[in-house]
C-alpha positions as CSV (number, residue, x, y, z in Angstrom):
1,M,98.9,138.0,111.8
2,N,102.3,138.5,113.4
3,T,104.0,141.9,113.1
4,P,106.5,141.8,110.0
5,T,110.1,141.5,110.9
6,S,113.1,143.0,109.1
7,N,116.0,140.5,108.5
8,Y,119.5,140.3,107.2
9,A,121.8,137.4,106.1
10,Q,125.0,136.9,104.2
11,L,124.0,135.3,100.9
12,A,126.5,134.7,98.0
13,G,128.9,137.0,99.7
14,Y,126.6,139.9,100.4
15,E,124.3,141.2,103.2
16,I,120.8,140.8,101.8
17,H,117.8,142.3,103.5
18,W,114.2,141.0,103.5
19,M,110.9,141.5,105.2
20,D,109.2,138.5,106.8
21,W,105.4,138.5,107.2
22,G,103.2,135.9,108.8
23,R,104.2,132.7,110.7
24,A,106.7,130.0,110.1
25,G,105.1,126.9,109.0
26,D,102.5,128.6,106.9
27,P,102.5,128.2,103.1
28,V,105.1,130.6,101.6
29,V,104.9,133.4,99.1
30,I,108.0,135.0,97.8
31,A,107.2,138.6,96.6
32,W,109.9,140.2,94.6
33,H,110.0,143.8,93.6
34,G,110.8,145.6,90.3
35,L,114.0,146.9,88.8
36,A,114.5,150.2,90.7
37,R,112.3,149.5,93.6
38,T,112.5,147.9,97.1
39,C,110.8,145.1,99.1
40,R,108.4,147.6,100.7
41,D,106.4,147.9,97.5
42,M,105.0,144.5,98.5
43,D,103.6,145.6,101.9
44,E,100.0,145.5,100.8
45,L,100.3,142.1,99.1
46,A,102.2,140.8,102.1
47,A,99.6,142.1,104.6
48,H,96.8,140.6,102.5
49,F,98.4,137.1,102.3
50,A,99.7,137.1,105.9
51,A,96.2,137.9,107.2
52,R,94.9,134.7,105.2
53,G,97.3,132.2,106.5
54,F,100.4,132.6,104.4
55,R,104.0,133.5,105.2
56,V,105.4,136.2,102.9
57,I,109.1,136.8,102.2
58,C,109.9,140.1,100.5
59,P,113.5,140.5,99.6
60,D,115.6,143.6,98.6
61,T,117.6,142.7,95.5
62,I,121.3,143.3,95.8
63,G,121.9,147.0,95.0
64,R,118.4,148.0,96.1
65,G,116.9,149.2,99.4
66,L,118.8,147.9,102.4
67,S,120.7,145.2,100.6
68,Q,124.4,145.6,100.0
69,W,125.6,147.0,96.7
70,S,127.6,144.8,94.3
71,R,131.3,145.0,94.2
72,A,131.3,143.7,90.6
73,P,128.4,145.4,88.9
74,D,129.1,144.0,85.3
75,D,129.2,140.5,86.7
76,E,126.5,140.5,89.3
77,Y,123.7,142.9,88.2
78,K,122.1,140.2,86.2
79,L,119.2,137.7,86.4
80,S,121.3,134.6,86.9
81,F,123.0,136.1,90.0
82,Y,119.7,137.3,91.3
83,A,118.4,133.7,91.0
84,R,121.5,132.5,92.9
85,L,120.6,134.9,95.7
86,A,117.0,133.6,95.7
87,S,118.2,130.0,95.9
88,A,120.5,131.0,98.8
89,L,117.7,132.8,100.5
90,C,115.5,129.6,100.2
91,D,118.4,127.6,101.7
92,E,118.8,130.1,104.5
93,L,115.1,129.9,105.4
94,K,114.8,126.2,104.7
95,L,112.1,126.9,102.1
96,T,111.2,123.8,100.0
97,R,108.0,124.9,98.3
98,V,107.0,128.6,97.5
99,H,104.6,130.6,95.5
100,W,106.4,133.3,93.6
101,V,104.9,136.8,92.9
102,G,107.2,139.1,91.0
103,T,106.7,142.6,89.7
104,S,108.7,143.3,86.4
105,M,112.3,142.3,87.2
106,G,111.0,140.3,90.1
107,G,108.9,138.3,87.7
108,A,111.9,137.7,85.4
109,I,113.9,136.4,88.4
110,G,110.9,134.1,89.1
111,M,111.0,132.8,85.5
112,V,114.7,132.0,85.7
113,C,114.2,130.2,89.0
114,A,111.1,128.3,87.9
115,G,112.7,127.1,84.6
116,G,115.6,125.7,86.5
117,L,118.2,126.2,83.8
118,V,120.7,128.2,85.9
119,E,119.6,127.2,89.5
120,P,118.2,123.6,89.1
121,A,117.3,123.4,92.8
122,M,114.9,126.2,92.5
123,K,112.6,124.6,89.9
124,P,111.0,122.0,92.2
125,R,110.6,124.7,94.8
126,I,108.3,126.9,92.7
127,A,104.7,125.8,93.2
128,S,103.3,128.8,91.1
129,L,104.5,131.8,89.4
130,V,102.8,135.2,89.1
131,L,104.3,137.7,86.6
132,N,103.2,141.3,87.3
133,D,103.5,142.9,84.0
134,N,106.4,140.8,82.9
135,A,106.9,138.3,80.1
136,P,109.7,136.3,78.4
137,Q,110.3,139.2,76.0
138,L,109.7,142.9,76.6
139,A,109.1,145.8,74.2
140,A,112.5,147.3,73.3
141,E,111.2,151.0,73.5
142,A,109.8,150.5,76.9
143,V,113.0,148.8,78.2
144,E,115.0,151.8,76.9
145,R,112.7,154.2,78.6
146,I,113.1,152.4,82.0
147,R,116.9,152.2,81.4
148,A,117.1,155.9,80.8
149,Y,115.4,157.0,84.0
150,A,116.8,154.3,86.2
151,G,120.4,154.8,85.1
152,Q,120.3,158.5,86.0
153,P,118.4,158.9,89.2
154,P,117.5,162.5,90.0
155,A,118.4,164.2,93.4
156,F,116.1,166.6,95.1
157,D,116.5,169.1,98.0
158,T,113.3,167.8,99.7
159,V,111.5,164.6,100.3
160,A,108.3,166.3,99.0
161,E,110.0,166.9,95.7
162,L,111.1,163.3,95.5
163,E,107.5,162.2,96.1
164,A,106.3,164.5,93.4
165,F,108.8,162.7,91.0
166,F,107.7,159.3,92.1
167,R,104.0,160.2,91.6
168,T,104.9,161.2,88.0
169,V,107.2,158.3,87.0
170,Y,105.1,155.7,88.7
171,K,101.7,157.0,87.7
172,P,101.2,153.8,85.6
173,Y,101.0,151.9,88.9
174,G,97.4,152.9,89.1
175,W,95.6,154.3,92.2
176,L,97.6,154.7,95.4
177,S,96.4,156.6,98.5
178,D,98.3,159.7,99.7
179,A,99.6,157.6,102.6
180,Q,100.8,154.9,100.2
181,W,102.6,157.4,98.0
182,R,104.4,158.8,101.2
183,R,105.4,155.4,102.3
184,L,106.6,154.5,98.8
185,T,108.8,157.6,98.9
186,E,110.1,157.2,102.4
187,T,111.0,153.6,102.0
188,S,112.9,154.1,98.7
189,A,114.9,157.3,99.5
190,R,118.4,157.9,100.5
191,R,120.5,161.0,101.2
192,L,123.5,161.9,99.2
193,P,126.6,163.4,100.9
194,D,125.4,166.8,99.9
195,G,122.2,166.2,101.8
196,R,119.9,165.8,98.8
197,V,117.6,162.8,98.5
198,T,117.5,160.3,95.6
199,P,116.0,156.9,94.9
200,H,117.5,154.1,97.1
201,Y,119.3,152.0,94.7
202,D,122.8,151.6,93.0
203,P,122.7,153.5,89.7
204,M,125.2,150.9,88.5
205,M,122.5,148.2,88.5
206,V,121.5,149.6,85.0
207,R,124.8,147.9,83.7
208,Q,122.7,144.9,83.4
209,F,121.3,146.3,80.1
210,I,124.8,147.2,78.8
211,S,126.7,144.1,79.9
212,H,123.9,141.7,79.4
213,P,121.7,143.1,76.6
214,E,119.8,139.9,76.1
215,D,119.2,139.2,79.8
216,Y,115.4,139.7,79.6
217,V,114.9,137.5,76.6
218,L,113.7,134.5,78.6
219,W,111.9,132.1,76.2
220,S,114.2,129.2,77.0
221,H,113.5,129.6,80.7
222,Y,109.8,130.1,80.1
223,D,109.5,127.0,78.0
224,A,111.2,124.9,80.8
225,I,108.6,126.0,83.5
226,E,106.3,123.3,84.7
227,A,104.5,125.3,87.4
228,P,101.3,127.1,86.6
229,V,101.8,130.7,85.6
230,L,99.5,133.8,86.0
231,C,100.4,136.9,84.1
232,L,98.9,140.3,85.2
233,R,99.1,142.8,82.4
234,G,98.5,146.4,83.0
235,A,95.9,147.3,80.3
236,D,98.0,150.3,79.3
237,S,101.3,148.5,79.6
238,D,104.0,149.5,77.0
239,L,106.3,146.7,78.2
240,V,104.2,143.6,77.7
241,L,102.8,143.5,74.3
242,R,99.7,141.5,73.4
243,E,101.5,139.6,70.7
244,T,103.9,138.5,73.4
245,L,101.1,137.1,75.4
246,D,99.8,135.2,72.3
247,E,103.3,133.6,72.0
248,M,103.2,132.7,75.7
249,H,100.0,130.8,75.1
250,R,101.4,129.0,72.1
251,R,104.5,127.7,73.9
252,G,105.0,126.5,77.5
253,P,104.8,126.4,80.4
254,G,104.2,122.7,80.4
255,D,100.6,122.2,79.7
256,K,99.6,125.4,77.7
257,R,96.3,125.5,79.7
258,R,98.3,126.3,82.8
259,L,98.9,129.9,81.7
260,Q,96.3,132.4,82.8
261,V,96.4,136.0,81.6
262,I,94.4,138.9,83.4
263,E,94.4,142.4,82.2
264,V,94.3,145.0,84.9
265,P,92.4,148.1,83.9
266,G,93.6,151.6,85.0
267,C,97.3,150.5,85.1
268,G,100.3,150.5,82.9
269,H,103.7,149.2,84.0
270,A,103.1,147.9,86.6
271,P,100.0,147.3,88.8
272,A,100.9,148.3,92.3
273,L,99.3,145.2,93.9
274,N,97.7,147.3,96.5
275,V,93.9,147.0,95.9
276,P,91.5,144.0,95.9
277,A,91.2,144.1,92.1
278,H,94.9,143.2,92.0
279,L,95.2,141.0,95.0
280,D,92.1,138.8,94.8
281,P,93.0,137.2,91.5
282,I,96.5,136.4,92.8
283,E,95.1,134.9,96.0
284,A,92.7,132.7,94.0
285,F,95.5,131.6,91.7
286,V,97.8,130.7,94.5
287,R,95.1,128.8,96.4
288,R,94.3,126.7,93.3
289,A,98.0,126.0,92.9
290,S,98.1,124.9,96.5
291,T,95.6,122.1,96.2
């Protein structure tokens, strides 16, 4: 496996950052992080796939991590613009066929891309889609909970205090080692002008829920998907309801038998994708979709 590289490009008018794992020419996995997170959440998944003959592209969404922040938050912090960035990234890297693994918001972006309703060029590119605790409709109370903590990120005097906060708010991720918690903290922290540390994202990204309140109602996009879909649901998730999964089985994508659902024990929203119990089913699904 090649050493992962950190990369930047101008896409849709913004500098966007991504990590690139594996070798050019290998089958490609795009691994996209959740709402208030960064591409480094995908390190374990990327290392797993890169060691098994895949190239893995892990972007930072605009307004998160090392990607530039939006100059027009009400217009650009929304799924259709994120899908535009994904299409521009595929153009930049000359990617014609990819397997998409998305956690939470990353899964929603994948649905929009795979459906092809707003970025038609993306639909034939998506060979398979993994939704990590995401669905075409999300529980309203859980969305409000996420919006509340994401829209007002706390600030702390020390990195240790920030890590303690992350360990609390992301406890539903399931088991992480001490080293993984430390890396999660250090790769998603930034210092404020007063020297305190805070999560590494633009708080204005929460405007998505105000300016586009129906942005995560994605049934029309889901119904248009033809690629096989795997949904990983945290067994304790308050975001993806079982009745929503039932509806997903009843409608789309394409042949209804192409939807697979796996419940992940010991997790809520969302499985951290850092242990074999999370990674092995994704690998098996991607390999089946590759044949």
